[in-house]
C-alpha positions as CSV (number, residue, x, y, z in Angstrom):
1,M,16.6,-30.3,2.3
2,N,16.4,-30.4,6.0
3,I,12.9,-31.6,6.5
4,K,13.2,-32.1,10.2
5,L,14.3,-28.5,10.7
6,V,11.4,-27.2,8.6
7,E,8.9,-29.3,10.6
8,S,10.4,-28.2,13.9
9,L,10.2,-24.5,12.9
10,L,6.6,-25.0,11.7
11,E,5.7,-26.6,15.0
12,V,7.3,-23.7,17.0
13,I,5.6,-21.1,14.8
14,L,2.2,-22.7,15.2
15,A,2.7,-22.8,19.0
16,L,3.2,-19.0,19.1
17,P,0.5,-16.8,20.5
18,T,-1.5,-15.0,17.8
19,E,0.2,-11.6,18.5
20,E,3.7,-13.1,18.2
21,R,2.7,-15.0,15.0
22,L,1.4,-11.8,13.4
23,L,4.6,-10.0,14.3
24,L,6.6,-12.8,12.7
25,E,4.5,-12.6,9.5
26,K,4.9,-8.9,9.4
27,K,8.7,-9.3,9.7
28,L,8.8,-12.0,7.1
29,F,6.3,-10.6,4.5
30,G,6.1,-6.9,5.3
31,N,8.6,-5.8,2.7
32,I,7.1,-7.7,-0.2
33,P,5.6,-5.1,-2.6
34,Y,2.4,-5.8,-4.4
35,P,2.6,-5.8,-8.2
36,S,1.3,-2.6,-9.9
37,S,-1.6,-2.7,-12.3
38,N,0.8,-2.3,-15.2
39,E,2.9,-5.2,-14.0
40,L,-0.2,-7.4,-13.7
41,M,-1.4,-6.4,-17.2
42,Y,2.0,-7.2,-18.6
43,L,2.0,-10.6,-16.9
44,A,-1.5,-11.4,-18.2
45,E,-0.5,-10.3,-21.7
46,K,2.8,-12.2,-21.9
47,G,1.8,-15.2,-19.8
48,K,-0.5,-16.4,-22.5
49,A,-3.1,-17.6,-19.9
50,F,-5.9,-15.8,-21.7
51,D,-4.9,-16.6,-25.3
52,F,-7.8,-19.0,-25.7
53,L,-10.1,-16.0,-25.7
54,H,-8.9,-15.0,-29.2
55,D,-10.6,-18.1,-30.5
56,E,-13.9,-17.4,-28.8
57,P,-16.8,-16.1,-30.9
58,D,-17.9,-12.5,-30.4
59,L,-21.2,-12.9,-28.5
60,Y,-22.0,-9.2,-28.0
61,S,-21.7,-6.1,-30.2
62,L,-22.3,-2.4,-29.6
63,E,-25.8,-2.8,-30.9
64,D,-26.7,-5.2,-28.0
65,G,-28.7,-4.0,-25.0
66,E,-29.4,-0.4,-24.1
67,P,-26.9,2.5,-23.8
68,V,-25.8,3.2,-20.3
């Protein structure tokens, strides 16, 4: 890894005027699509990050509160 090159590039980028830095960000990150809702749901389901919720007790039922 060329750390000196990365640090030099960062220094140049941070020295750019705001308008030029925004243009650079647009060129670098403008074509990255956002994930769809279905893709996010798939990641949440398959990623197992929320599996702990299966072990949580059911605190509420349909009889709780008032109907909306």
